[in-house]
C-alpha positions in Angstrom: 3.9 -60.2 18.4 2.2 -62.6 16.0 -1.4 -61.8 15.3 -4.2 -63.8 13.6 -7.0 -61.8 12.0 -10.3 -63.6 11.2 -13.2 -62.2 9.2 -15.3 -63.7 6.4 -15.6 -60.3 4.7 -12.3 -59.9 2.8 -12.3 -56.0 2.5 -12.8 -55.7 6.3 -10.1 -58.4 6.9 -7.6 -56.6 4.7 -8.4 -53.3 6.3 -7.7 -54.7 9.7 -4.5 -56.3 8.5 -3.2 -53.0 7.2 -3.9 -51.3 10.5 -2.3 -54.1 12.5 0.9 -54.1 10.3 1.4 -50.4 11.1 1.3 -51.0 14.9 4.5 -51.1 16.9 5.5 -54.5 18.1 3.5 -56.5 15.5 6.0 -58.8 13.7 3.6 -60.8 11.6 -0.1 -60.8 10.7 -1.8 -63.9 9.4 -5.2 -63.8 7.8 -8.1 -66.3 7.9 -11.3 -65.9 5.9 -13.4 -67.6 8.5 -13.6 -70.0 11.5 -12.6 -73.2 9.6 -9.5 -71.6 8.0 -8.5 -70.3 11.4 -8.9 -73.7 13.0 -6.7 -75.2 10.2 -3.9 -72.8 10.9 -4.1 -73.5 14.7 -4.2 -77.3 14.1 -1.1 -77.0 12.0 0.7 -75.7 15.1 0.8 -72.0 14.3 1.3 -69.9 17.4 -0.3 -66.5 17.8 -0.1 -64.0 20.7 -3.4 -62.4 19.8 -6.5 -63.2 17.7 -8.7 -60.4 16.3 -11.9 -62.1 15.6 -15.2 -61.1 13.9 -18.2 -62.2 15.9 -20.7 -62.9 13.1 -19.5 -65.3 10.5 -21.1 -68.2 8.6 -20.3 -71.8 9.6 -18.1 -71.5 12.7 -18.9 -68.0 14.1 -16.6 -65.9 16.3 -18.2 -67.0 19.6 -17.7 -70.7 18.7 -14.1 -70.2 17.6 -13.4 -68.1 20.8 -14.8 -71.0 22.9 -12.2 -73.3 21.3 -9.4 -70.8 21.9 -10.4 -70.4 25.5 -9.7 -74.1 26.1 -6.1 -73.8 25.0 -3.4 -74.4 27.6 -2.0 -71.0 26.8 -4.8 -69.1 24.9 -3.9 -66.1 22.8 -5.3 -62.7 23.7 -8.8 -62.5 22.3 -10.1 -59.3 20.7 -13.5 -59.2 19.1 -14.1 -57.0 16.1 -17.7 -56.4 14.9 -20.1 -54.0 13.3 -22.7 -54.9 16.0 -22.7 -53.8 19.6 -24.7 -56.8 20.8 -21.8 -59.1 20.0 -20.2 -58.0 23.2 -23.2 -59.1 25.2 -23.1 -62.5 23.5 -19.4 -63.0 24.4 -20.1 -62.2 28.0 -23.1 -64.5 28.2 -21.0 -67.4 26.7 -18.5 -67.0 29.5 -15.7 -65.8 27.2 -13.0 -63.4 28.3 -12.1 -60.9 25.5 -9.5 -58.3 26.3 -11.2 -55.8 24.1 -14.1 -55.2 21.7 -13.6 -53.1 18.6 -16.3 -51.6 16.4 -15.9 -51.5 12.6 -14.4 -49.7 10.9 -11.4 -50.1 13.2 -9.0 -47.2 14.0 -5.3 -47.5 14.6 -5.7 -45.9 18.0 -8.2 -48.5 19.2 -6.2 -51.4 17.7 -3.1 -50.2 19.5 -5.1 -50.0 22.8 -6.2 -53.6 22.2 -2.6 -54.7 21.6 -1.5 -53.0 24.7 -4.1 -55.0 26.7 -2.8 -58.2 25.2 0.7 -57.2 26.3 -0.7 -56.4 29.8 0.3 -52.7 29.8 -2.7 -50.7 28.5 -2.4 -46.9 28.8 -6.0 -47.1 30.2 -4.7 -49.0 33.2 -4.9 -52.6 32.2 -4.6 -54.6 35.4 -2.2 -57.5 35.4 -3.6 -60.7 37.0 -2.9 -64.4 37.5 -1.1 -66.2 34.7 -0.6 -62.9 32.9 -4.3 -62.2 32.4 -5.1 -58.5 31.8 -8.0 -56.3 32.5 -11.2 -57.8 31.3 -13.7 -55.8 29.2 -17.4 -56.1 30.3 -20.4 -55.3 28.1 -23.2 -53.6 30.1 -26.6 -52.2 29.2 -26.5 -48.4 29.0 -29.3 -46.6 30.7 -30.0 -44.4 27.7 -31.4 -46.0 24.5 -30.6 -49.6 25.3 -27.1 -49.3 23.9 -24.2 -51.5 25.0 -21.3 -49.9 26.9 -17.9 -51.5 27.5 -16.3 -51.0 30.8 -13.0 -52.3 32.3 -13.1 -54.6 35.3 -10.6 -52.4 37.1 -13.1 -49.5 37.0 -15.7 -51.6 39.0 -16.1 -50.6 42.7 -18.7 -53.1 43.7 -21.6 -55.3 42.3 -25.1 -55.9 43.7 -27.4 -58.8 42.8 -30.8 -57.6 41.5 -33.0 -60.6 40.6 -31.7 -62.1 37.3 -29.3 -59.2 36.9 -26.3 -57.7 38.5 -25.9 -54.0 39.0 -22.3 -53.0 38.4 -21.2 -49.8 40.1 -18.2 -48.2 38.3 -16.2 -45.0 38.2 -18.4 -44.0 35.2 -21.8 -44.9 36.6 -24.2 -47.8 37.3 -25.0 -50.5 34.7 -26.9 -53.7 34.4 -25.7 -57.1 33.1 -27.7 -60.3 32.9 -25.6 -62.7 35.0 -25.4 -64.4 38.3 -23.3 -62.8 41.0 -21.8 -66.2 41.9 -20.5 -66.6 38.4 -18.8 -63.2 38.4 -17.4 -64.0 41.9 -15.8 -67.2 40.6 -14.1 -65.4 37.7 -13.1 -62.2 39.5 -11.9 -63.5 42.9 -8.3 -63.7 41.8 -8.5 -60.0 41.0 -9.4 -58.8 44.5 -13.2 -59.1 44.3 -14.7 -60.5 47.6 -18.2 -61.6 48.5 -19.2 -59.6 51.6 -22.9 -60.2 51.6 -25.3 -62.5 49.7 -26.1 -59.6 47.5 -22.8 -57.8 47.3 -19.3 -58.3 45.7 -16.7 -55.7 46.5 -13.4 -54.8 44.8 -11.0 -54.7 47.7 -8.4 -52.9 45.6 -10.8 -49.9 45.5 -11.7 -50.0 49.3 -10.8 -47.1 51.5 -12.0 -48.2 54.9 -13.6 -51.1 56.7 -15.7 -49.8 59.5 -17.1 -52.2 62.3 -20.8 -51.9 63.1 -22.9 -52.9 66.1 -24.0 -56.5 66.1 -20.8 -57.9 64.6 -21.2 -56.7 61.0 -19.2 -54.1 59.1 -19.3 -51.6 56.3 -16.8 -51.3 53.4 -16.3 -47.7 52.3 -15.1 -47.4 48.7 -12.8 -44.7 47.2 -15.8 -42.7 46.0 -17.5 -42.7 49.4 -20.1 -45.4 48.6 -20.8 -47.8 51.5 -21.4 -51.6 51.2 -22.7 -53.7 54.1 -20.7 -56.7 55.2 -22.7 -59.5 56.7 -21.5 -60.8 60.1 -20.5 -64.2 58.7 -18.2 -62.6 56.1 -16.4 -60.2 58.5 -13.7 -62.6 59.6 -12.8 -63.7 56.1 -12.8 -60.1 54.9 -10.3 -59.0 57.7 -8.1 -62.0 56.9 -8.0 -61.0 53.2 -7.1 -57.4 54.1 -4.3 -58.5 56.4 -2.9 -60.8 53.7 
């Protein structure tokens, strides 16, 4: 695996490189002192399987560079590295799809987890998807102290629209993210998430039962026993997807 590490702070960049070089499966680590240098390497035809990218940098910051990488025909696996939790929220709001988000100072264990996500075989259950995409990491607002928590898409049971926010129900609890349910639906449909109601999106891979109701509607029962209503107009499509 060839890895590009990008950070405008040289000590942090060299520290990350040392950790990466000790990880199994990493053949080469290239360093870039910022967005412009990273773009020059990419423009010269250098190929990387993964890019470990600082979020806050002068000039071309990490979010801007990630937006460029996201438009590649075969984009490298993107891992953000930052000293700031709110960088994860910025990535999500910009429609980027990082496979992981590491806080400085990085540890070898977390770097190896991120590399595993790039390979598509994370020990935490990274979920293979279309075109080799792996489990996406989602920044959400923690209920205590306003901190940001990172959760894996595969841990999501269902989502509910709440005004300008979406309430995400996961194995580890309920969290808020500022987003439109329709935007999440468009990105997550290939991974088994289905609109069953104007306010609900369900992870069919985590469904235990579909129970018919009077009036033509239905209820999806999730693995944890939670129940989500299915509007009558969505019942036929839901049953078709289950049979497929």
